[in-house]
N, C-alpha and C positions, 0 to 999 in steps of 0.2 A: 354323386360325383362332385357337386358344387361345395358340399360341406368339407370334403377332404381337401379340396383346394384351399379353402379358407383356413383350415388348420395348418397346412404347410406354410401359408403366408404368415400366420401368427407366430409360428415357430421361428421363421427366418427373421421376423421383426424383433422378436424377443432376444434372439442371439445378437443382433446388431445393437439393440438397446443396451444389452449387457456390456458389449465392447465399448460403447460410448461412455457409459457410467464408469467403467474401470479407467478409461482414459481421463475422464474428468477428475477422478480421485488422485491420479498421479500428477496432474497439472495444478490443482487447486492450491496446494502448499506453496508452490513456486509463485503463483499469482499473489498470495497473501504476503510473501516476503517482498515481492516487487512493490506492492502497495505501501508497506511500512517503510521501505527504503526510499520511496518517493516522498513520503511525508517527512522523513529525516532531511532529505535534500532540500525540500521547500522551506523547512524551518531554518536550516542553516543559511539559505539564500536570503530569507527575510531578515535574519539577524545581521548578516554582513551588509546588505544593502541599506538597512535602517541605520546601522552604525556609521556607514560612510556618509549617508545623507545628513545625519545630525552632527557628525564631526566636522563636516565642511560648512554647514549653515550656522552652527553655534560653536565657533572655535574657542570662545572665551569660557565656555561652560563644559568642561570635559565630562561631567556627570550626566549630561543630557543624553549622549549616545549610549552610555552604560545603562541608564534607566530604561530607555526605549528598546534597545536591542538585547538586553540581558534576558528578559523573559522568553523571547523567541529562541535564543540559544539554549536556555535551560530546558526547553521542551525536547531537545534532541535526546538527552538521556532517558527522558520519560518515554519517548518512542521506542528506544531500544529495550527498555524494561517491558513495555507492552508487547513487543515482538517476542521476547523470550517467554513471557507468561502465556502468550497465545499458543505457543507450541506445546 
């Protein structure tokens, strides 16, 4: 009788595990998209804040903010490319 009870428990656990794995596979792509969109937002924020900082502290050298904030803003298209290639 004890063995039959263990088999029933194992069956119920495997069905529950299957539901959880199926649920995981439906949510994982959305989590990946959220991650990449968060990276895009952080790169845009770094570019804008860096540009504002250097534009206000070095007003006589306009190339200063372009040199320091340009690479951060240029990473945004790279994030979109990585997002598209990931799918």
